[in-house]
C-alpha positions, 0 to 999 in steps of 0.5 A: 830871094829879094831879086826873085820877088822884085822880078815877080812884082815888076813883071806883074805890075807892068804886065800888058795882059793884066793891063788889057784885062783891067781895061776891058773889065772897067769898060765892061762895068761902065757900059753894063751900068750905063754910065758915061766914060769919065776923065778926071783932070787934076789942075794946079793953078800955079803950074805951067804944065797945068796951063798947057793941059787946060788948053787941050780940054775943049778939044778933048771934050769935042772929039771924045765921048767922055765927061771931063771932071776937073779937080783942083790940087795943091803943089806936090810935097817935097818928097814927091818933088824935091828942090821946088825952086829949081823945079818951078824955074825949069817948068816955066822954061820947059812949058814955054818950049812945049808951047812953041812946039805945039802952038799952045800959049805960054810966054817965054819970060813968065815969072812965078806968081805971087801967093795972093794971085794964086789964091785968087785964081784958085777961088775963081777956078773953084767957082768955075767948077761949080758953074760948069765953065772950068776950061774957059776960066782956067785958060783965060785966067792962066793966060793972064797969070803967066803974062803977068797981067791982072786976072780977068774978072770971074766969080769967086768962091769963098776961102772956105769953099776954095780950101774944101775944093783943094782938099777934095782934089788932093784927097782924090789924087792921093787915093788914086795914087799920084802926086802932080798937077796937069794929070789925067786919070782914066779908069785906073791909069794916069797920064801926065801933061800934054806929053802923055796925051797920045797914050790917053788918046790911043786908049780912048780910040781903042775903046770906041770913044773917038768920034773921028778915029781916022784923024790924027791925034790931037797931040802927036808924039814928039820924038827923035826922027833922024831926019836931019842932014847926017854929020851936021854936028861933027866935032860937037858933044852930046852930054847925057846925064844918067843914073843907073836906077833910072828907067827913063835913062834906060829907054833914052840911051839907044836914042842918044846913041842914034842921035850921036851916030847920025849927026856925027856928035860925040856922046859923053855919058855923065853919070850921077848917083840915084836921087835916093842915094843922094838923100832925096826920097822917092815915094811909092806912088811916084816909083809906081807911076814911073815904072808904068809910064816907062813901060808904055814908052818902052812899048812905043820904042820897041824896047823890052821892059818890066822884069826888074831887079832894083840895083840901088846901093851896091849894084849902082855903085859897082856899076858906076865904077865899071862905067867909069872905066868903060867910058875911056875904053870906048865901051861906055854906052855899050855897058850903060845900055847893058846894065840898064837893060839888065836891071829893068828888062832882063831881071839881072841882079847887079848886086851879085858878082855873076850879075855884074859879070854878065852885064860887062861881058855882053858889053865886051868888057874884059875881066881885067877892066872890071877887076880894076874898076871895082878897086877904084873909087875915083868914080865917086868924085866924077859922079859928084862933079856931074851932079854939081853941073846939073845943079848949076844948070838948074836941074837935079833929075835924070836923064838930062841932055845938052849939046856942048855948053848949050842949055840943058833939057830934062827928060827922055821925052825932050830928045827931040829938042836935042835933035833940033840942036844937033841938026842945026849945029853947023849953022 
């Protein structure tokens, strides 16, 4: 019964038909009332991703027939973004990487700003919202902030006004069910950072809000292309850290396989326990956003997604036990994909004997291997070793990737970074 309810809920939540109907209804209500299309932008002053997103606001406003309403928000709480120090360190490094790839501004040696500097910036941004020049202020002040320079002279709101602005932004973000800064909300749907602007732009274009619909998007998709010379990474190892409860891990596996095959690298799967099974809570708003975001990305990648049965607990443990044995048998990637697709697209209950057997059978794993795997607990030590490696590299979430002993990157939308490393491995 629990599995059936899970399938129904996730299929409903991720239904393209329901999404289209909701979009059309909200657009119809807006046009019937003669109201402008409003894009809400949530900015966190000391967030590198917010600095990148703010730099896109003038171009978005110039191209699309929308009104951008900015809001200030505080950092996410520990439940939504655990291990805050590692997250902040990674965000600075990742934002600098994105800036280099997109032509935006973010230095590679940025340091965490002092609380007093952040408070000063929030006061300036609060005043800027009131004066209608938020984007220009956010870009100029953010540039100075991350360069470690004195902030430009801008009008300052009072401490009480600044706190009120943050409280209002936080309350609206909570009401609309999100938890991060650098986020855009348009008529019922969320888009995080510049990585998801292509989804937002496509939607705005489809709704007739694009002034130049034939032009390329302001922020195109960055992803695997397999356009580099084949075989350049012979003898190299592509490490993938994954979890069997991570939908992002699911949609990353096929591309990781394709990268390894094209560039001649060995794909080495490094499994870890899900965050919730490592004592790290995952709030409902975060789970829902991840499911909806993965659905959009899965559609872009032509992967099935949405008929889900949560394998947390016994399902994950049994799956990792089998994966631990499937890897040395040469079937690790096949089983990982079978398990993840089963859990997130096919509605297979991995907690049952029949469900796990179905996942193993279609990965060509013999019954004897599955039986031996389920009687072997050594996978736990391997999962812990992999987790320790991630923490040592400054990360804790999945999927993560690295080539040989190179720098680790986090996210299924950073596989283009890994492809660059593989394509130039010979050099």
